C-alpha positions, -999 to +999 in steps of 0.1 A: -031+086+556-034+048+554-049+030+524-080+023+545-085+059+555-080+071+519-104+045+506-131+056+531-127+092+521-131+082+485-162+061+493-178+092+508-172+109+475-186+080+456-218+080+476-221+117+471-218+113+433-241+083+432-268+105+448-260+132+422-263+107+394-297+097+408-309+133+405-295+136+370-310+105+355-342+101+375-365+117+350-349+103+318-372+086+295-367+069+261-362+101+240-336+116+265-317+083+268-314+078+231-303+114+226-265+120+220-243+124+250-212+147+250-191+117+239-190+113+201-209+083+189-225+075+223-260+081+234-268+089+270-279+052+273-243+042+263-229+064+290-252+049+317-244+014+304-207+020+306-208+034+341-229+005+353-206-021+338-177-002+352-192-006+387-194-043+382-158-045+368-143-025+397-162-046+422-144-076+406-111-059+413-121-052+449-130-089+452-095-098+438-078-075+463-099-087+492-097-125+485-065-129+466-084-149+440-077-135+405-109-118+393-103-097+362-123-065+357-137-079+324-134-113+307-120-096+276-120-062+258-145-077+234-168-088+262-166-054+278-177-036+246-205-061+240-218-058+275-220-020+272-238-023+239-262-049+252-269-029+284-275+003+264-303-013+244-324-020+275-357-001+279-355+031+299-369+017+331-347-014+330-315+006+322-321+030+350-327+002+374-296-016+362-275+015+367-288+020+403-283-017+411-248-018+398-238+013+418-254-003+449-235-035+444-202-017+443-210+004+474-222-026+493-191-047+486-168-018+493-185-011+527-178-047+537-141-046+528-118-054+558-095-025+567-063-043+556-078-053+522-076-017+509-038-020+507-038-053+489-034-055+451-053-065+420-044-058+384-062-033+361-072-039+325-037-030+314-022-055+338-007-029+362-010-035+399-036-014+418-045-014+454-080-015+467-078+022+475-068+029+439-098+010+427-120+033+448-102+063+432-109+047+398-146+045+405-148+081+417-130+093+386-155+074+363-184+089+381-169+124+379-160+125+342-190+107+329-215+128+348-203+157+327-204+134+296-241+128+302-248+163+290-274+170+317-262+204+328-230+194+346-195+204+335-164+191+352-159+221+374-195+217+387-189+180+395-155+186+411-170+214+433-191+186+450-159+167+459-138+194+476-104+180+486-111+148+466-106+169+435-069+162+439-075+124+437-096+126+406-071+148+387-042+127+400-058+096+385-060+114+351-024+125+355-012+090+362-032+076+333-017+102+309+018+103+324+035+086+295+022+113+272+032+143+292+066+161+293+080+174+325+053+197+336+038+213+367+000+213+367-018+238+389-055+243+396-077+256+424-050+254+450-038+219+440-006+211+422+007+180+404+042+174+390+051+153+360+086+142+353+118+156+369+125+193+376+097+207+353+104+242+340+069+249+326+036+252+344+001+247+330-027+264+350-064+266+349-095+254+368-095+218+379-123+211+355-105+225+326-073+206+335-093+173+338-111+179+305-077+183+288-061+153+305-091+131+297-092+141+260-124+162+263-107+195+253-077+207+235-065+227+265-075+261+251-090+271+284-056+265+302-027+289+305+008+280+296+025+259+269-001+232+267+011+201+248-012+182+225-022+148+239-031+118+218-067+105+219-078+090+252-076+052+250 
């Protein structure tokens, strides 16, 4: 599969989850937005603000890959945190409109990407090279994980069930993100398999949602089978 073909498959998943987010947040008012999310210390408003600013940041990376002009995801780590906090303080109607608009801007820019631009590179927040197709995978992963964080009746297995084969991409993104903290392991879930390191002798099994929760620091892995190593906090 080419980078362009993979990107368009990922964009189909992004559109599906954007629609699911619209259903999940459409009726939220002030009390619901200020209530705690499943992320310690963050309200639902913080989760929405983070996912909205992530859409804008990843659109910057698509711009970089498309044009070759360096366009960092965020001006700085401090600016990123401040933008999330400022966005989260918006009134309910403004925050919901901001979220929908940011998602739309990402979708619109992605839809106009030339086919060959999906294989070109930008650099993520850590300075590592990422292709345009990987940027699309990053966005799908954010939408997946944080829909469960919203604490609106979605767990990760429910969200991943909406994605079908793209489940492999979402978990793979978490595997890559956590690779430095994993020993040689085979990870197996729902007909998919991922390998970490060389010649792994141990296998960790469970549902894709349980595996993703562990990899993303949202569980201790108690729902998984096998010798599950403890991971450091998600950065």
